[in-house]
Backbone as CSV, one residue per row, in Angstrom:
resi,resn,N_x,N_y,N_z,CA_x,CA_y,CA_z,C_x,C_y,C_z
1,MET,8.519,3.730,20.791,8.822,2.583,19.575,9.587,1.582,19.914
2,ALA,8.938,0.343,19.486,9.777,-0.993,19.881,11.012,-0.845,18.658
3,THR,11.761,-1.330,19.194,13.434,-1.693,18.381,13.107,-3.177,18.011
4,ASN,14.420,-3.174,17.255,14.304,-4.248,16.175,14.491,-5.655,17.132
5,SER,15.281,-5.390,17.709,15.287,-6.451,19.118,14.807,-6.821,20.135
6,GLN,13.529,-5.385,19.951,12.112,-5.932,21.191,11.415,-6.705,19.948
7,LEU,11.551,-6.532,18.879,10.363,-7.123,17.961,10.421,-8.392,17.292
8,GLN,12.441,-9.324,17.250,12.715,-10.174,17.209,12.443,-11.128,18.275
9,PRO,11.858,-12.381,17.274,11.096,-13.161,18.509,12.544,-13.736,18.599
10,ARG,12.684,-14.479,19.730,14.072,-15.390,20.202,14.334,-16.406,19.363
11,GLU,15.485,-16.278,19.033,15.979,-17.827,18.432,15.934,-18.785,19.039
12,SER,15.320,-20.198,18.388,15.192,-21.427,18.916,15.799,-22.689,18.070
13,PRO,16.591,-23.595,18.203,16.971,-24.424,17.263,15.400,-25.248,16.852
14,SER,14.384,-25.652,17.535,13.092,-26.142,17.318,12.113,-25.309,16.382
15,ILE,12.807,-24.198,15.970,12.564,-22.807,15.010,13.123,-23.330,13.718
16,ILE,12.275,-24.066,12.490,12.936,-24.133,11.380,12.144,-24.043,10.138
17,SER,12.097,-23.419,9.387,10.611,-22.822,8.708,11.459,-24.254,7.403
18,GLY,10.327,-24.452,6.771,10.329,-25.194,5.640,11.510,-24.739,4.881
19,PRO,11.892,-25.524,3.723,12.652,-25.272,2.289,12.064,-24.395,1.087
20,THR,12.516,-23.411,1.445,12.023,-22.711,0.322,13.151,-21.913,-0.878
21,THR,14.509,-22.941,-0.597,15.114,-22.247,-2.197,15.598,-24.190,-2.319
22,PRO,16.205,-24.249,-3.548,16.581,-25.847,-3.988,17.716,-26.145,-2.777
23,TRP,18.328,-25.541,-2.699,19.487,-26.026,-1.430,18.727,-26.073,-0.669
24,GLU,17.341,-25.237,0.452,17.347,-26.279,1.370,16.248,-27.095,0.756
25,PHE,15.864,-27.220,-0.233,15.230,-28.640,-0.484,15.738,-30.144,-0.147
26,LEU,17.023,-29.448,-1.000,18.329,-30.883,-0.946,18.878,-31.190,1.029
27,GLY,19.025,-30.070,1.578,19.113,-30.506,2.907,17.841,-31.064,3.679
28,PHE,16.536,-31.004,3.279,15.562,-31.397,4.174,15.600,-32.703,3.892
29,SER,15.719,-32.842,2.260,15.794,-34.410,1.998,17.252,-35.365,2.509
30,ALA,18.187,-34.286,3.018,19.681,-35.296,3.513,18.810,-35.538,4.561
31,ILE,18.359,-34.798,5.366,18.095,-34.597,6.955,17.352,-36.422,6.740
32,ASN,15.992,-36.301,5.639,14.714,-37.099,6.115,15.755,-38.390,5.943
33,ALA,16.713,-38.369,4.555,17.379,-39.629,4.607,18.317,-40.201,6.506
34,LEU,18.808,-39.208,6.586,19.855,-39.391,7.934,18.483,-40.015,8.940
35,VAL,17.386,-39.453,9.022,16.619,-39.946,10.036,16.117,-41.390,9.725
36,GLY,15.951,-41.750,8.370,15.938,-42.956,8.383,17.238,-44.316,8.975
37,LEU,18.517,-43.521,8.640,19.546,-44.060,9.747,19.280,-44.410,10.951
38,LEU,18.947,-42.916,11.085,18.483,-42.759,12.782,17.549,-43.556,13.052
39,SER,16.539,-44.013,12.679,15.281,-44.487,12.914,15.943,-46.292,13.246
40,ASN,17.598,-46.656,12.424,17.854,-47.987,12.276,19.032,-48.354,13.326
41,ALA,19.095,-47.620,13.763,20.448,-47.315,14.881,21.440,-47.022,14.484
42,ASN,21.544,-46.532,13.286,22.721,-46.649,12.501,23.510,-45.221,13.046
43,PRO,24.947,-45.733,13.492,25.435,-44.011,13.689,25.898,-42.971,13.047
44,ILE,26.006,-43.590,11.943,26.081,-41.929,11.304,24.885,-41.215,10.988
45,GLY,23.651,-41.800,11.621,21.997,-41.006,11.893,22.452,-40.269,12.618
46,PHE,22.952,-40.737,13.848,22.821,-39.742,15.760,24.077,-38.838,15.219
47,ILE,25.281,-38.882,14.559,25.935,-37.802,14.472,25.778,-36.733,13.237
48,ALA,25.022,-36.735,11.985,25.042,-36.407,11.124,23.470,-35.572,10.978
49,VAL,22.529,-36.187,11.189,21.278,-35.367,11.832,21.246,-34.161,12.658
50,PRO,21.605,-34.445,13.586,21.965,-32.867,14.510,22.712,-32.076,14.170
51,LEU,23.898,-32.360,13.206,24.784,-31.636,12.583,24.476,-30.602,11.696
52,ILE,23.690,-31.310,10.385,22.971,-30.484,9.956,21.755,-30.194,10.042
53,ALA,20.596,-30.319,11.225,19.711,-29.413,11.573,20.749,-28.029,12.330
54,MET,21.052,-28.387,12.920,22.456,-26.606,13.728,22.027,-26.024,12.722
55,THR,22.962,-26.676,11.613,23.391,-25.851,10.455,22.643,-25.404,9.586
56,TRP,21.206,-25.881,9.477,20.758,-25.720,7.916,19.385,-24.074,9.566
57,TRP,19.525,-24.458,11.128,18.576,-23.508,11.674,20.007,-22.681,11.907
58,TYR,20.930,-22.084,11.726,21.994,-21.304,11.685,21.902,-20.663,10.887
59,LEU,21.947,-21.278,9.638,21.651,-20.051,7.900,20.246,-19.391,7.937
60,ASP,19.395,-20.212,8.267,18.001,-19.593,8.818,18.212,-18.339,9.443
61,ARG,18.553,-18.154,10.509,19.038,-17.420,12.065,19.422,-16.660,10.575
62,GLN,20.840,-16.338,10.303,21.442,-14.983,9.416,20.339,-14.985,8.568
63,ARG,19.686,-15.619,7.702,19.042,-14.875,6.740,17.789,-13.719,6.918
64,ARG,16.968,-14.520,8.363,15.947,-13.661,8.746,16.656,-12.249,9.245
65,ARG,17.669,-12.550,9.810,18.361,-11.317,10.050,18.445,-10.399,9.004
66,ARG,19.077,-11.082,8.165,19.434,-10.153,7.130,17.766,-9.313,6.227
67,ARG,16.686,-10.406,5.815,15.871,-9.990,6.107,15.354,-8.640,7.059
68,LEU,15.326,-8.662,8.080,15.358,-8.095,8.963,15.460,-6.163,8.832
69,GLN,17.043,-6.571,8.234,17.776,-5.454,7.779,17.521,-4.548,7.093
70,VAL,17.072,-5.613,5.502,16.340,-5.163,4.727,14.858,-4.030,5.241
71,THR,14.274,-4.973,5.722,12.587,-3.945,6.675,13.597,-2.753,7.056
72,GLY,14.280,-2.428,8.227,14.544,-1.723,8.634,14.960,-0.148,7.937
73,MET,15.684,-0.961,6.687,16.203,0.097,5.193,14.576,0.493,5.132
74,SER,13.862,-0.094,4.430,12.908,0.339,4.008,11.257,1.378,4.431
75,LEU,11.986,1.036,5.948,11.358,1.938,7.289,11.962,3.695,7.070
76,GLN,12.772,3.943,6.478,13.224,4.980,6.295,12.251,5.932,5.236
77,LYS,12.247,7.369,5.825,11.127,7.750,5.033,11.917,8.475,3.308
78,GLU,10.946,7.836,2.633,11.937,8.705,1.453,10.733,8.634,0.508
79,GLN,10.594,9.676,-0.321,9.390,10.093,-1.622,9.553,8.946,-2.381
80,PRO,8.058,8.716,-3.312,8.347,7.576,-3.817,8.570,8.234,-5.507
81,ARG,9.343,7.529,-6.546,9.334,7.857,-7.765,7.813,8.237,-8.756
82,SER,8.066,9.706,-9.161,7.093,9.942,-9.893,6.086,9.149,-10.384
83,ALA,5.000,9.166,-10.518,4.173,7.995,-11.413,3.043,8.868,-12.676
84,SER,2.862,7.827,-13.143,2.133,8.536,-14.616,0.797,8.252,-14.349
85,GLY,0.516,7.098,-13.183,-1.015,6.811,-12.792,-1.168,6.593,-11.600
86,LEU,-2.254,7.210,-10.682,-2.684,7.318,-9.271,-3.563,6.948,-9.020
87,ILE,-3.605,5.597,-7.986,-4.549,5.708,-7.326,-5.511,6.066,-6.110
88,LEU,-6.513,6.643,-5.826,-6.855,7.297,-5.041,-7.896,6.572,-4.452
89,LEU,-7.971,6.647,-2.759,-9.049,5.806,-2.394,-9.626,6.874,-1.942
90,ILE,-11.197,7.145,-1.474,-12.074,8.322,-1.347,-13.592,7.770,-0.028
91,SER,-13.344,8.261,1.150,-14.105,8.220,2.651,-14.963,9.141,2.330
92,PRO,-16.537,9.153,3.431,-17.025,10.593,3.039,-17.061,11.873,3.403
93,TYR,-17.077,12.604,2.551,-16.203,14.027,2.500,-16.783,14.756,4.428
94,GLN,-15.619,14.766,4.517,-15.652,15.445,5.949,-15.320,16.896,6.168
95,PRO,-15.849,18.405,6.015,-15.155,19.594,6.267,-13.785,19.631,7.504
96,ARG,-14.068,18.940,8.296,-13.504,18.885,9.770,-13.030,20.430,10.202
97,CYS,-14.608,21.226,10.301,-14.889,22.835,10.742,-16.347,22.197,10.870
98,ASN,-16.744,23.347,11.591,-18.299,23.427,12.385,-18.878,23.997,11.307
99,ILE,-19.548,23.469,10.379,-20.012,23.924,9.428,-21.724,23.180,9.518
100,ASP,-22.477,24.009,9.198,-23.673,23.691,9.363,-24.181,22.631,8.348
101,PRO,-24.936,21.553,8.573,-24.703,20.309,7.638,-25.723,20.679,6.225
102,GLU,-26.884,21.353,6.576,-27.726,21.555,5.408,-26.933,22.608,4.262
103,ARG,-26.218,23.646,5.048,-25.188,24.371,4.258,-23.932,23.785,3.576
104,LEU,-23.629,22.979,4.332,-22.441,21.610,3.475,-22.956,21.387,2.237
105,ALA,-24.413,20.570,2.492,-25.080,19.823,1.218,-24.874,21.094,0.697
106,ASP,-26.024,21.922,0.304,-25.788,22.965,-0.647,-24.694,23.416,-1.063
107,GLY,-23.563,23.792,-0.500,-22.735,23.917,-1.198,-21.653,23.640,-2.056
108,ILE,-22.134,21.608,-1.491,-21.400,20.687,-2.647,-22.160,20.731,-3.380
109,HIS,-23.382,20.841,-3.632,-24.124,20.950,-4.421,-24.356,21.910,-5.773
110,ALA,-24.089,22.952,-5.443,-23.472,23.894,-6.185,-22.316,24.097,-6.731
111,ILE,-20.879,23.165,-6.260,-20.223,23.284,-6.978,-20.510,22.083,-7.618
112,LEU,-20.644,21.121,-7.755,-21.020,19.876,-8.731,-21.943,20.199,-9.455
113,CYS,-22.795,21.455,-9.868,-23.667,21.489,-10.637,-23.310,23.115,-11.578
114,ASP,-22.443,23.629,-10.448,-21.783,25.503,-10.756,-21.030,24.993,-12.683
115,GLN,-20.877,25.442,-13.249,-19.980,25.962,-14.409,-18.970,26.703,-14.467
116,LYS,-18.810,27.554,-13.687,-18.083,28.792,-13.308,-17.752,28.713,-11.569
117,LEU,-17.033,27.998,-11.684,-16.131,27.765,-10.628,-15.845,28.943,-9.872
118,SER,-15.075,29.045,-8.536,-14.410,30.182,-7.887,-13.782,29.482,-6.783
119,GLN,-12.564,29.932,-6.702,-11.664,29.519,-5.324,-12.775,29.772,-4.037
120,ASP,-13.782,30.718,-3.987,-14.434,31.386,-2.676,-15.641,30.052,-2.403
121,GLU,-16.151,29.032,-3.623,-16.728,27.936,-3.439,-16.137,26.978,-2.625
122,PHE,-15.228,27.000,-3.117,-14.102,25.796,-2.451,-13.784,26.154,-0.794
123,ASP,-13.407,27.237,-0.685,-13.588,27.843,0.683,-14.489,27.688,1.494
124,ALA,-15.666,27.866,0.927,-16.988,27.874,1.718,-17.510,26.362,2.469
125,ILE,-16.435,25.563,1.687,-17.207,23.853,2.328,-15.229,23.754,2.940
126,ASN,-14.565,24.574,3.258,-13.752,24.345,3.933,-12.827,22.921,3.250
127,LEU,-12.512,23.027,1.800,-12.290,21.676,1.029,-10.638,22.425,1.545
128,SER,-9.816,22.767,1.688,-8.534,22.292,2.256,-7.979,22.652,3.590
129,GLY,-9.365,22.072,4.259,-9.249,21.545,5.497,-9.542,20.296,5.645
130,SER,-10.345,19.784,4.359,-10.986,18.910,4.807,-10.424,17.797,4.992
131,ASN,-11.149,16.101,4.836,-10.257,14.879,4.595,-10.061,14.661,3.349
132,LEU,-9.814,15.696,2.448,-9.752,15.353,1.036,-8.582,15.666,0.537
133,LEU,-7.684,16.433,1.826,-6.155,17.342,1.057,-5.635,16.218,1.188
134,PRO,-5.487,15.034,1.797,-3.870,14.265,1.560,-4.168,14.181,-0.315
135,GLN,-5.182,13.711,-0.357,-5.431,13.196,-1.902,-5.375,14.421,-2.778
136,ILE,-5.587,15.699,-2.487,-5.381,16.502,-3.321,-3.481,17.229,-3.399
137,LYS,-2.795,16.756,-2.303,-1.702,17.125,-1.865,-0.467,15.869,-2.976
138,ALA,-1.313,14.054,-2.545,-0.577,13.657,-3.483,-0.647,13.821,-5.379
139,VAL,-1.651,14.672,-6.112,-1.883,14.632,-7.065,-0.542,15.960,-7.597
140,GLU,-0.812,16.587,-6.607,-0.089,17.684,-6.559,1.211,17.437,-6.949
141,PHE,1.660,16.463,-6.093,3.215,16.064,-5.756,3.479,15.490,-7.010
142,HIS,2.717,14.317,-7.862,2.701,13.599,-8.909,2.966,14.882,-9.960
143,ILE,2.057,15.175,-10.434,1.701,16.384,-11.463,2.956,17.193,-11.262
144,SER,3.174,18.024,-10.428,4.466,18.820,-10.250,6.044,18.308,-10.872
145,ALA,6.020,17.068,-11.072,7.118,15.791,-11.851,6.705,16.099,-13.161
146,GLY,5.592,16.602,-13.531,5.523,16.287,-14.779,4.978,14.521,-15.997
147,THR,4.893,14.427,-14.675,4.490,12.681,-15.481,2.992,12.116,-15.015
148,LEU,2.201,12.647,-13.976,1.448,12.177,-14.441,0.624,12.594,-15.243
149,ARG,-0.854,11.569,-15.618,-1.223,11.723,-16.448,-2.851,11.148,-15.887
150,ASP,-2.908,10.110,-15.671,-4.384,9.370,-15.257,-4.428,8.888,-13.478
151,VAL,-5.540,9.403,-13.047,-5.725,9.259,-11.528,-6.999,8.346,-11.500
152,TRP,-7.480,7.307,-10.890,-7.929,6.385,-10.570,-8.763,6.732,-9.053
153,LEU,-10.694,7.432,-9.364,-10.779,7.604,-7.904,-11.481,6.241,-7.203
154,LEU,-11.706,5.718,-6.228,-12.106,4.858,-5.876,-12.811,5.155,-4.345
155,PRO,-14.199,5.281,-4.562,-15.303,6.168,-3.719,-15.687,4.330,-2.902
156,THR,-16.351,4.479,-2.130,-17.831,3.286,-1.573,-19.127,4.157,-1.825
157,ASN,-20.194,3.634,-1.445,-22.025,3.961,-1.613,-22.215,4.988,-0.818
158,LYS,-20.984,5.530,-0.296,-21.386,6.567,0.527,-20.527,7.357,0.495
159,SER,-19.504,7.759,-0.513,-18.388,9.167,-0.679,-18.345,9.250,-2.119
160,GLN,-19.447,8.572,-2.595,-19.321,8.836,-4.290,-19.738,10.192,-4.534
161,GLU,-20.241,10.982,-3.993,-20.283,12.537,-3.745,-18.808,12.945,-3.387
162,ALA,-18.025,12.949,-2.222,-16.742,12.730,-2.040,-15.848,12.690,-3.276
163,ALA,-16.068,11.453,-4.274,-15.153,11.174,-5.397,-15.556,12.809,-6.173
164,ASP,-17.147,12.861,-6.700,-17.342,13.945,-7.760,-16.384,14.977,-7.092
165,LEU,-16.891,15.419,-5.848,-16.473,17.010,-5.683,-14.539,17.178,-5.551
166,LEU,-14.253,15.699,-5.569,-12.710,16.176,-5.325,-12.296,16.132,-7.749
167,ARG,-13.240,15.138,-7.946,-12.761,15.397,-9.637,-12.788,16.504,-10.011
168,VAL,-14.225,17.285,-9.629,-14.291,18.674,-10.039,-13.493,19.982,-9.392
169,TYR,-13.126,19.440,-8.327,-12.129,20.870,-7.957,-10.487,20.402,-8.917
170,LEU,-9.993,19.302,-9.321,-8.849,18.548,-9.589,-9.234,19.109,-11.205
171,GLN,-10.203,19.241,-11.678,-10.351,19.487,-13.219,-10.460,21.013,-13.355
172,TRP,-11.112,21.757,-12.167,-10.873,22.814,-12.128,-9.254,23.744,-11.849
173,LEU,-8.684,22.528,-11.168,-7.613,23.356,-11.325,-6.225,22.785,-11.999
174,HIS,-6.625,21.579,-12.750,-5.252,21.303,-13.599,-5.702,21.285,-14.950
175,GLY,-7.071,21.570,-15.475,-7.532,21.387,-16.250,-7.620,20.069,-17.009
176,SER,-7.668,20.129,-18.382,-6.916,19.148,-19.176,-6.114,17.921,-18.978
177,SER,-5.564,18.156,-18.037,-3.854,17.493,-17.866,-3.694,16.306,-17.594
178,LEU,-5.066,16.105,-16.608,-5.299,14.882,-16.267,-6.424,14.592,-16.346
179,ARG,-6.629,13.056,-16.796,-7.519,12.140,-16.879,-8.194,11.520,-15.525
180,PHE,-9.352,11.609,-15.659,-10.059,10.885,-14.306,-10.512,9.816,-14.775
181,HIS,-10.669,8.784,-13.763,-11.492,7.773,-13.997,-12.045,7.366,-12.758
182,CYS,-13.160,7.438,-12.362,-14.354,7.809,-11.462,-14.824,5.851,-10.968
183,GLU,-14.229,5.164,-10.720,-14.912,3.887,-10.326,-15.880,3.279,-9.790
184,ALA,-16.787,2.711,-9.962,-17.952,2.203,-9.966,-18.070,2.072,-8.019
185,PRO,-19.025,2.649,-7.229,-18.672,2.728,-6.011,-18.794,1.025,-5.490
186,VAL,-18.738,0.734,-4.460,-18.379,-0.754,-4.015,-18.415,-0.370,-2.224
187,ALA,-19.892,-1.140,-1.992,-19.924,-1.244,-0.412,-19.093,-1.017,0.691
188,GLN,-19.058,-0.591,1.751,-18.178,0.266,2.467,-17.258,-1.086,3.215
189,TYR,-18.047,-1.958,3.291,-16.622,-3.021,4.286,-16.973,-4.388,3.047
190,ASP,-16.975,-4.166,1.424,-16.959,-5.003,0.293,-15.121,-4.824,0.036
191,TYR,-14.367,-5.726,1.154,-12.676,-5.190,0.452,-12.663,-6.378,-0.705
192,GLU,-13.334,-7.414,-0.649,-13.321,-8.173,-1.843,-13.306,-7.749,-2.802
193,SER,-14.683,-7.124,-2.977,-15.048,-6.415,-4.451,-13.570,-5.147,-4.985
194,LEU,-13.978,-4.689,-3.902,-12.483,-2.986,-3.903,-11.598,-4.167,-4.353
195,PHE,-10.801,-5.668,-3.832,-9.747,-5.728,-4.416,-9.753,-5.832,-5.837
196,LYS,-11.273,-6.492,-6.208,-11.144,-6.971,-7.501,-10.884,-6.010,-8.753
197,GLY,-11.598,-4.894,-8.060,-11.363,-3.296,-8.415,-9.962,-3.235,-8.721
198,ILE,-8.862,-3.174,-7.587,-8.121,-2.742,-7.886,-7.169,-3.384,-8.885
199,GLU,-7.167,-4.976,-9.097,-6.413,-5.661,-9.818,-6.666,-5.324,-11.434
200,ILE,-8.193,-5.154,-11.863,-8.343,-4.311,-12.925,-7.591,-3.556,-13.889
201,ILE,-7.807,-2.456,-12.744,-7.170,-1.270,-12.921,-5.467,-1.512,-13.388
202,PHE,-5.035,-2.008,-12.414,-4.014,-2.240,-12.405,-3.376,-3.583,-13.874
203,GLN,-4.314,-4.768,-14.443,-4.136,-5.321,-15.707,-4.532,-4.412,-16.685
204,LYS,-5.559,-3.579,-16.678,-5.835,-2.730,-17.993,-5.216,-1.437,-18.149
205,SER,-4.831,-1.120,-17.411,-3.808,0.436,-17.188,-3.167,0.295,-18.585
206,PRO,-2.750,1.572,-18.947,-1.744,1.503,-20.333,-0.319,1.552,-19.420
207,TYR,-0.138,1.963,-18.355,1.351,2.127,-17.748,1.758,0.990,-17.359
208,LYS,3.054,0.626,-16.781,3.801,-0.418,-16.393,3.346,-0.663,-14.918
209,GLN,3.555,-2.091,-14.192,3.158,-1.724,-12.672,3.728,-0.500,-12.229
210,GLU,5.032,-0.248,-12.262,6.712,0.443,-11.431,6.066,1.697,-12.048
211,GLU,4.935,2.224,-12.840,4.765,3.250,-13.580,3.697,3.869,-12.728
212,MET,2.733,3.380,-11.830,2.276,3.944,-11.094,2.085,3.359,-9.403
213,VAL,1.301,4.047,-9.186,1.356,4.361,-7.527,0.271,4.154,-6.604
214,ALA,-0.373,3.624,-5.951,-1.452,3.593,-4.866,-1.668,4.096,-3.570
215,ASP,-2.073,5.023,-3.404,-2.289,5.910,-1.985,-2.693,5.663,-1.132
216,ILE,-2.462,5.042,-0.375,-3.034,4.679,0.751,-3.891,4.836,1.895
217,THR,-3.346,6.621,1.638,-4.312,7.398,3.123,-5.618,7.438,3.553
218,GLY,-6.295,7.623,1.887,-7.939,7.961,2.208,-8.378,6.479,2.239
219,GLY,-9.779,6.849,2.594,-10.335,5.770,2.680,-10.417,5.154,3.811
220,THR,-11.987,4.280,3.656,-12.006,3.502,5.415,-10.764,2.686,5.586
221,LYS,-10.992,2.188,6.630,-9.210,0.821,7.050,-9.542,-0.369,6.279
222,MET,-11.378,-0.850,5.790,-10.947,-1.959,5.167,-10.408,-1.435,3.583
223,MET,-10.799,-0.443,3.205,-10.817,0.139,1.733,-8.981,0.366,1.433
224,SER,-8.677,0.042,2.583,-6.630,0.176,2.886,-6.245,-1.207,2.728
225,VAL,-7.097,-2.325,3.829,-6.865,-3.272,3.051,-6.935,-3.862,1.960
226,ALA,-8.012,-3.486,1.300,-7.973,-4.023,-0.154,-6.812,-4.065,-0.996
227,LEU,-6.447,-2.528,-0.916,-5.465,-1.933,-1.648,-3.962,-2.759,-1.170
228,ALA,-3.923,-2.814,-0.454,-2.573,-2.940,0.475,-2.174,-4.665,0.210
229,MET,-3.762,-5.335,0.186,-3.701,-6.766,-0.923,-3.399,-6.904,-2.185
230,ALA,-3.796,-5.778,-3.140,-3.585,-6.084,-4.475,-2.538,-4.916,-4.457
231,CYS,-1.353,-4.484,-3.994,-0.196,-4.331,-4.384,0.534,-5.411,-3.462
232,VAL,0.423,-6.196,-3.111,1.127,-7.157,-2.730,2.506,-8.076,-3.836
233,PRO,1.660,-8.035,-4.833,2.586,-8.429,-6.532,3.808,-7.914,-6.730
234,PRO,4.763,-8.272,-6.699,6.064,-7.111,-7.262,5.684,-6.308,-8.099
235,LYS,6.429,-5.269,-7.798,6.547,-3.738,-8.788,5.186,-2.877,-8.228
236,ARG,4.460,-3.357,-7.908,3.464,-2.509,-6.933,3.902,-1.675,-5.988
237,ARG,3.073,-0.362,-6.501,3.796,0.833,-5.943,3.021,1.578,-4.421
238,MET,2.776,1.295,-3.703,2.026,2.227,-2.491,2.899,3.129,-2.131
239,GLN,2.152,4.602,-1.416,2.654,5.509,-0.786,1.532,6.184,0.207
240,TYR,2.202,6.881,1.272,1.318,7.485,2.512,1.353,9.268,2.371
241,MET,0.349,9.556,2.497,0.913,10.646,2.590,0.872,11.379,4.401
242,ASP,2.458,12.109,4.259,2.550,12.488,5.521,2.202,13.878,5.734
243,MET,0.715,13.837,6.508,0.068,15.428,7.038,0.783,15.817,7.969
244,GLU,1.018,14.970,8.667,2.119,15.434,9.995,2.640,16.146,9.939
245,GLU,3.927,16.298,9.223,5.080,17.223,9.011,5.054,17.791,7.545
246,SER,5.147,17.032,7.245,5.910,17.815,5.271,4.416,18.030,4.805
247,SER,3.349,17.226,4.542,2.181,16.856,3.255,2.700,16.569,2.099
248,GLN,3.720,15.582,1.870,4.749,15.112,0.871,4.619,13.435,1.442
249,PRO,4.839,12.737,-0.092,4.406,11.304,0.323,5.301,10.572,0.831
250,ILE,4.891,9.412,1.419,6.259,8.097,1.911,6.135,7.301,1.252
251,ALA,7.034,7.099,0.512,6.775,5.726,-0.130,7.584,4.422,0.410
252,LEU,5.579,3.702,0.529,5.972,2.270,1.243,6.228,1.192,0.468
253,ASP,7.836,1.046,0.330,8.132,-0.515,-0.903,8.193,-1.926,0.226
254,VAL,7.410,-2.760,0.500,6.687,-3.734,0.467,7.754,-5.000,-0.265
255,ASP,8.223,-5.001,-1.355,8.890,-5.422,-1.949,10.609,-6.597,-0.803
256,PRO,10.635,-5.932,-0.698,12.211,-5.935,0.192,11.621,-7.369,1.118
257,ILE,10.731,-6.835,1.975,10.198,-7.852,2.811,9.472,-8.919,2.218
258,LEU,8.790,-8.959,1.225,8.118,-10.202,0.926,8.965,-10.807,-0.099
259,TYR,10.029,-10.487,-1.103,10.924,-10.912,-1.847,12.531,-10.595,-1.520
260,GLY,12.915,-10.087,-0.606,14.036,-10.033,-0.051,14.666,-9.663,-1.387
261,ASP,16.164,-9.807,-1.581,16.702,-8.456,-2.295,16.412,-9.215,-3.642
């Protein structure tokens, strides 16, 4: 794994970012004024321009170092706060074991049509070992905290059946304690429509931004891109399910990276 020193670009006085605060703007204006003096061969310009430029570069360098330290802190494995609303991405169902395709299709169809479900039916399609396990564990984590009330399922046009399967299983498991919102499927690579759909969810949700969390584990890579884009505004939270070690969610806090302290 690359260290901070490996990732940090070489500092150079030639790399000076544009003004992002009122104080930087004043410094930027002062340099412009002094450059005018320099162009007129005024000795004040010869001394002041390099001095202010070096000071600005030094302060910018210190700021980026602090930002890098904050970034390092955000990469610690921490569980997210429990959420009232959970957004899940759904990709096409994969049992991740050798099951005859026809038998798998029949098993899923039977589950979606059966009014009296049993664990054996879900075991027959290996649901607990499938690619839907991260979403199941995500719901389990937040509902165990007693706060989860609403779950949004976001499928593509190729994963609507998987979304229905997950909804049926979670309703069977948790009863009426959860409300499910199955959003209209989008094309597999239509990240723009998915982004707009997630925006609508955040805007129309009865919860505050910080009371919701978007899980980035499931779905296709394009879906993950759309979800991450939608979570750029402050206080929108993301999580990732650590299925390798703990089967627990990891909070992805990008606010310190994007907005500082």
